[in-house]
C-alpha positions as CSV (number, residue, x, y, z in Angstrom):
1,M,-71.7,-22.3,-49.2
2,T,-68.6,-24.6,-49.0
3,V,-67.9,-26.9,-46.0
4,R,-64.7,-25.5,-44.4
5,G,-63.5,-28.7,-42.8
6,L,-60.9,-30.3,-45.0
7,Q,-61.8,-33.9,-43.8
8,E,-65.5,-33.2,-44.3
9,R,-64.9,-31.7,-47.7
10,A,-62.8,-34.8,-48.8
11,L,-65.5,-37.1,-47.4
12,L,-68.4,-35.5,-49.2
13,T,-66.4,-35.4,-52.4
14,K,-65.5,-39.1,-52.1
15,M,-69.1,-40.0,-51.4
16,R,-70.4,-38.1,-54.4
17,E,-67.8,-39.7,-56.7
18,G,-68.7,-43.1,-55.3
19,G,-72.3,-42.7,-56.3
20,F,-73.8,-41.6,-53.0
21,R,-77.6,-41.2,-53.2
22,P,-79.8,-39.1,-50.8
23,A,-81.8,-41.1,-48.3
24,H,-85.2,-40.4,-49.9
25,Q,-84.0,-42.1,-53.2
26,I,-83.0,-45.4,-51.6
27,P,-85.3,-48.3,-50.8
28,I,-85.7,-48.8,-47.0
29,A,-84.1,-52.3,-46.9
30,E,-81.1,-51.1,-48.9
31,S,-80.7,-48.0,-46.6
32,R,-80.8,-50.2,-43.5
33,T,-78.0,-52.4,-44.8
34,G,-76.1,-49.4,-46.2
35,L,-76.2,-47.3,-43.0
36,T,-74.8,-50.3,-41.0
37,A,-72.0,-50.8,-43.5
38,M,-71.2,-47.0,-43.6
39,A,-71.3,-46.6,-39.9
40,I,-68.9,-49.5,-39.4
41,A,-66.6,-48.3,-42.1
42,M,-66.4,-44.7,-40.8
43,A,-66.1,-45.7,-37.1
44,G,-62.9,-45.4,-35.1
45,P,-61.4,-48.2,-33.1
46,K,-63.7,-49.9,-30.6
47,A,-62.9,-49.1,-27.0
48,P,-62.3,-52.1,-24.7
49,I,-64.8,-52.3,-21.9
50,R,-65.5,-54.8,-19.1
51,S,-68.5,-56.6,-20.6
52,I,-71.5,-56.4,-22.9
53,E,-74.9,-58.1,-22.2
54,E,-78.1,-58.2,-24.2
55,C,-81.5,-58.9,-22.8
56,D,-85.2,-58.4,-23.5
57,I,-87.3,-56.2,-21.3
58,R,-91.1,-55.6,-21.4
59,G,-92.0,-52.8,-23.9
60,P,-95.4,-51.4,-24.9
61,G,-95.2,-53.4,-28.2
62,G,-93.9,-56.7,-26.7
63,N,-90.3,-57.6,-26.0
64,L,-87.8,-54.7,-26.3
65,R,-84.1,-55.5,-26.8
66,V,-81.5,-53.6,-24.9
67,R,-77.7,-53.9,-24.9
68,I,-75.8,-53.1,-21.7
69,Y,-72.2,-51.9,-21.8
70,C,-70.5,-52.3,-18.4
71,P,-67.4,-50.2,-17.4
72,E,-64.6,-51.3,-15.1
73,P,-65.7,-51.6,-11.5
74,T,-65.4,-48.6,-9.2
75,K,-65.6,-48.1,-5.4
76,A,-69.0,-46.4,-5.7
77,A,-71.9,-48.2,-4.1
78,A,-73.9,-47.8,-7.2
79,D,-73.0,-46.7,-10.8
80,P,-74.5,-44.0,-12.9
81,V,-76.2,-45.2,-16.0
82,V,-76.9,-43.7,-19.5
83,L,-79.7,-44.7,-21.8
84,F,-78.6,-44.3,-25.4
85,F,-81.0,-43.8,-28.3
86,H,-79.4,-44.3,-31.7
87,G,-80.0,-42.0,-34.7
88,G,-81.2,-43.0,-38.2
89,G,-84.2,-40.9,-39.2
90,F,-86.5,-43.0,-37.1
91,Y,-86.3,-45.9,-39.6
92,L,-82.6,-46.8,-39.6
93,G,-80.0,-47.7,-37.1
94,N,-79.3,-50.6,-34.7
95,F,-76.9,-51.8,-32.0
96,E,-74.1,-52.2,-34.6
97,T,-74.3,-48.8,-36.1
98,H,-73.6,-47.2,-32.7
99,D,-71.6,-49.9,-31.0
100,H,-68.4,-47.9,-31.1
101,V,-70.1,-44.8,-29.8
102,C,-71.6,-46.7,-26.8
103,R,-68.3,-48.3,-26.0
104,A,-66.5,-45.0,-26.1
105,L,-69.1,-43.4,-23.8
106,C,-69.0,-46.3,-21.4
107,K,-65.2,-46.2,-21.2
108,N,-64.6,-42.5,-21.2
109,A,-67.4,-41.5,-18.9
110,G,-67.1,-44.5,-16.6
111,V,-70.8,-45.2,-16.8
112,T,-73.0,-48.2,-17.6
113,V,-74.6,-47.6,-21.0
114,V,-78.0,-49.1,-21.9
115,A,-78.6,-48.9,-25.7
116,V,-82.2,-49.3,-26.8
117,D,-83.3,-51.2,-29.9
118,Y,-86.6,-49.2,-30.2
119,R,-89.2,-50.0,-32.9
120,L,-88.5,-48.4,-36.3
121,A,-90.8,-46.7,-38.8
122,P,-92.5,-47.3,-41.1
123,E,-93.5,-50.7,-39.6
124,H,-94.1,-48.9,-36.3
125,K,-95.3,-45.3,-36.5
126,F,-95.1,-42.5,-33.9
127,P,-95.2,-42.7,-31.0
128,A,-93.9,-46.2,-30.9
129,A,-90.2,-45.2,-30.6
130,V,-90.9,-42.6,-27.9
131,E,-92.9,-45.1,-25.9
132,D,-90.2,-47.8,-26.2
133,C,-87.5,-45.4,-25.1
134,Y,-89.7,-44.3,-22.1
135,A,-90.3,-47.9,-21.2
136,A,-86.5,-48.5,-21.2
137,L,-86.1,-45.5,-18.8
138,R,-88.7,-47.0,-16.5
139,W,-87.0,-50.4,-16.6
140,V,-83.6,-48.9,-15.8
141,A,-85.1,-46.9,-12.9
142,S,-87.1,-49.8,-11.4
143,N,-84.2,-52.3,-11.8
144,A,-81.4,-50.0,-10.7
145,A,-81.0,-51.3,-7.2
146,A,-80.9,-55.0,-8.3
147,R,-78.4,-54.1,-11.0
148,G,-76.1,-52.0,-8.9
149,W,-77.1,-48.7,-10.6
150,D,-77.9,-45.4,-9.1
151,A,-81.5,-44.4,-10.0
152,R,-80.7,-40.8,-9.0
153,R,-78.0,-40.6,-11.7
154,I,-79.7,-41.5,-15.0
155,A,-78.8,-39.6,-18.2
156,L,-80.2,-39.8,-21.7
157,V,-78.0,-39.5,-24.7
158,G,-78.9,-39.7,-28.4
159,D,-77.7,-38.5,-31.8
160,S,-79.9,-37.2,-34.7
161,A,-83.3,-38.9,-34.4
162,G,-82.0,-40.4,-31.1
163,G,-81.5,-36.8,-29.9
164,T,-85.1,-36.0,-30.8
165,L,-86.1,-39.1,-28.7
166,V,-84.1,-37.8,-25.8
167,A,-85.9,-34.5,-25.9
168,A,-89.3,-36.3,-26.2
169,V,-88.7,-38.7,-23.4
170,C,-87.6,-35.8,-21.1
171,L,-90.9,-34.1,-21.9
172,L,-92.9,-37.4,-21.4
173,A,-91.2,-38.1,-18.1
174,R,-92.1,-34.7,-16.8
175,Q,-95.7,-35.2,-17.9
176,R,-95.9,-38.6,-16.3
177,R,-94.0,-37.5,-13.1
178,G,-91.0,-39.7,-13.6
179,P,-88.7,-41.4,-13.6
180,A,-86.2,-38.7,-12.7
181,I,-83.6,-37.8,-15.3
182,A,-80.3,-36.2,-14.1
183,F,-79.0,-35.0,-17.5
184,Q,-79.8,-35.1,-21.2
185,V,-77.5,-34.9,-24.2
186,M,-78.9,-34.3,-27.7
187,V,-76.4,-34.5,-30.6
188,Y,-77.7,-32.6,-33.7
189,P,-81.3,-33.6,-33.1
190,A,-84.1,-32.8,-35.5
191,L,-86.3,-30.9,-33.1
192,T,-89.2,-30.5,-35.5
193,V,-90.7,-32.9,-38.0
194,E,-92.7,-30.0,-39.5
195,D,-91.2,-28.3,-42.6
196,G,-88.7,-26.4,-40.4
197,L,-88.5,-23.5,-42.9
198,D,-88.7,-21.0,-40.1
199,F,-85.1,-22.0,-39.2
200,P,-82.7,-20.4,-41.8
201,S,-80.2,-23.3,-41.7
202,R,-82.8,-25.7,-42.9
203,V,-83.2,-23.6,-46.0
204,E,-79.5,-22.6,-46.5
205,L,-78.1,-26.1,-45.9
206,G,-81.0,-28.3,-47.0
207,N,-80.2,-28.5,-50.7
208,G,-78.6,-31.9,-50.5
209,D,-74.9,-30.8,-50.5
210,Y,-74.5,-31.5,-46.8
211,F,-75.4,-35.2,-46.3
212,V,-79.1,-34.6,-45.3
213,S,-81.6,-32.5,-47.3
214,L,-85.1,-31.0,-47.0
215,A,-86.3,-33.8,-49.2
216,D,-84.8,-36.3,-46.8
217,F,-86.5,-34.7,-43.8
218,K,-89.9,-34.9,-45.6
219,F,-89.2,-38.6,-46.4
220,F,-88.4,-39.3,-42.7
221,R,-91.6,-37.5,-41.6
222,D,-93.8,-39.5,-44.0
223,L,-92.3,-42.7,-42.8
224,Y,-92.5,-41.8,-39.1
225,L,-95.9,-40.1,-38.7
226,E,-99.3,-41.8,-39.0
227,D,-101.2,-38.5,-39.4
228,G,-98.6,-36.0,-40.7
229,D,-100.2,-32.6,-39.8
230,R,-101.7,-33.7,-36.4
231,D,-98.7,-35.7,-35.2
232,A,-96.1,-33.1,-36.4
233,A,-97.5,-30.6,-34.0
234,N,-97.2,-33.0,-31.1
235,P,-94.2,-32.0,-28.9
236,L,-93.3,-35.6,-28.5
237,A,-92.6,-35.6,-32.3
238,S,-91.5,-32.0,-32.5
239,P,-90.0,-31.1,-29.1
240,I,-89.3,-27.5,-30.0
241,R,-93.0,-27.0,-30.3
242,A,-93.6,-27.6,-26.6
243,K,-95.3,-24.7,-24.8
244,D,-93.3,-25.1,-21.5
245,F,-89.6,-26.1,-21.1
246,S,-89.4,-25.6,-17.3
247,G,-88.5,-28.5,-15.0
248,L,-86.6,-30.4,-17.7
249,P,-83.2,-31.9,-16.9
250,P,-79.9,-30.0,-17.4
251,A,-78.8,-30.4,-21.0
252,L,-76.0,-30.4,-23.5
253,V,-77.0,-29.7,-27.1
254,V,-74.3,-30.5,-29.7
255,A,-74.6,-29.1,-33.2
256,A,-72.7,-29.0,-36.5
257,E,-72.0,-25.8,-38.4
258,F,-73.0,-27.3,-41.8
259,D,-76.1,-29.2,-40.6
260,P,-79.7,-28.1,-41.6
261,C,-80.6,-28.7,-37.9
262,R,-78.1,-26.2,-36.6
263,D,-80.4,-23.3,-35.9
264,E,-83.2,-25.3,-34.2
265,N,-80.5,-26.8,-32.0
266,A,-79.3,-23.4,-30.9
267,R,-82.9,-22.3,-30.5
268,Y,-83.8,-25.3,-28.3
269,A,-80.8,-24.5,-26.0
270,E,-82.1,-20.9,-25.7
271,L,-85.6,-22.1,-24.9
272,L,-84.3,-24.3,-22.1
273,K,-82.2,-21.5,-20.7
274,A,-85.1,-19.1,-20.8
275,A,-87.2,-21.6,-18.8
276,G,-84.5,-21.8,-16.1
277,V,-82.9,-25.0,-17.3
278,A,-79.1,-25.2,-17.3
279,A,-78.2,-25.8,-20.9
280,E,-74.9,-25.8,-22.8
281,Y,-74.8,-25.4,-26.6
282,V,-71.7,-26.4,-28.5
283,C,-71.6,-26.1,-32.3
284,F,-68.6,-27.8,-34.0
285,E,-67.2,-25.7,-36.8
286,G,-66.7,-26.9,-40.3
287,T,-68.4,-30.2,-39.9
288,I,-71.6,-32.0,-41.1
289,H,-74.6,-33.8,-39.6
290,P,-73.3,-37.4,-39.0
291,F,-69.8,-36.3,-37.7
292,Y,-70.4,-37.8,-34.2
293,L,-70.8,-41.2,-35.8
294,F,-67.9,-40.9,-38.2
295,D,-65.0,-40.6,-35.7
296,G,-62.8,-42.9,-37.8
297,V,-62.6,-40.4,-40.6
298,L,-63.5,-37.1,-38.9
299,D,-61.5,-35.6,-36.0
300,A,-64.7,-33.7,-35.1
301,G,-66.4,-37.1,-34.4
302,R,-63.7,-38.1,-31.9
303,K,-63.8,-34.7,-30.2
304,G,-67.6,-34.7,-30.1
305,Q,-67.6,-38.1,-28.4
306,E,-65.0,-36.9,-25.9
307,L,-67.1,-33.8,-25.2
308,V,-70.2,-35.8,-24.5
309,A,-68.3,-38.3,-22.3
310,D,-66.8,-35.5,-20.3
311,R,-70.1,-33.7,-19.7
312,V,-71.9,-36.9,-18.8
313,R,-69.1,-37.9,-16.4
314,R,-69.1,-34.6,-14.7
315,A,-72.9,-34.3,-14.6
316,L,-73.4,-37.7,-13.1
317,T,-70.6,-37.4,-10.6
318,G,-71.7,-34.1,-9.3
319,A,-68.6,-32.2,-10.6
320,I,-70.8,-30.0,-12.8
321,R,-73.3,-27.5,-11.3
322,D,-75.4,-25.3,-13.5
323,R,-72.6,-25.0,-15.9
324,G,-74.7,-24.4,-18.9
325,R,-75.7,-20.8,-19.4
326,R,-73.2,-20.4,-22.1
327,S,-72.8,-21.2,-25.8
328,V,-69.6,-21.9,-27.6
329,C,-68.5,-22.9,-31.1
330,A,-65.9,-25.7,-31.1
331,R,-63.4,-26.4,-33.9
332,G,-63.7,-29.9,-35.2
């Protein structure tokens, strides 16, 4: 199967000719440096915003760093706020890899964005990242009034592993009876850390020709989980394995046509809908797993960021009401 997107095809060819190696073949320290360099090189221009602040909050493992992106002031009494969880297979990623994404979301949606520097594997195994992200949600909700934020308008957004964390935190917040989440966005999340072979796209697209492979997924799982078999069945690690999807926040699930995670993304949206949750599924044609991050070289990335900002803005300003019982396939 050949990637149809011309930009995507050219990018994959260039990466192969440049000696690109799959994630499971690269030492962790090298991967962390490499992803940061790649994300910055592939990023589009950084959107100007009013201000950026970093601070430490109390997390379950000690101090937890957050970066706060502030939009231009509005006439609203309190601003909506988005918690952003970065991707990177649970062991990569940082503020810099996703700075351009957070800036674009802040500017285009007109919301405060709080990016979370959650603990990474393998130094910190599951459920450390989930608990960090949940702690950040609690901090945002409890400090909303003092910060000029609206605790009734909190959304979660994440890409790849960050999208998995969005789904997990929504399940955890329901289990722990809060804080309330108004909207969730998952961009090509890996919704199971089990082998995933019951999803055809994992098999069809997991051979290593489409940026991420089945061998990579196993590598991520081994780094992330303390007890592979037991933890993999936990819905906080594999959200699609939850028994009940009712009462979760309205959702946008964004997928890529040539991504091994495509089918589980579609299935998750269907499970949400079947449980009475408003869910919109958008699959971008012709593109690959990290497109959302690579908006400087892939038009699909820019369009994906615009879609997410539009849906967040409309969800948090009340302009969107149970929109989501539909699925579409967008052209990148």
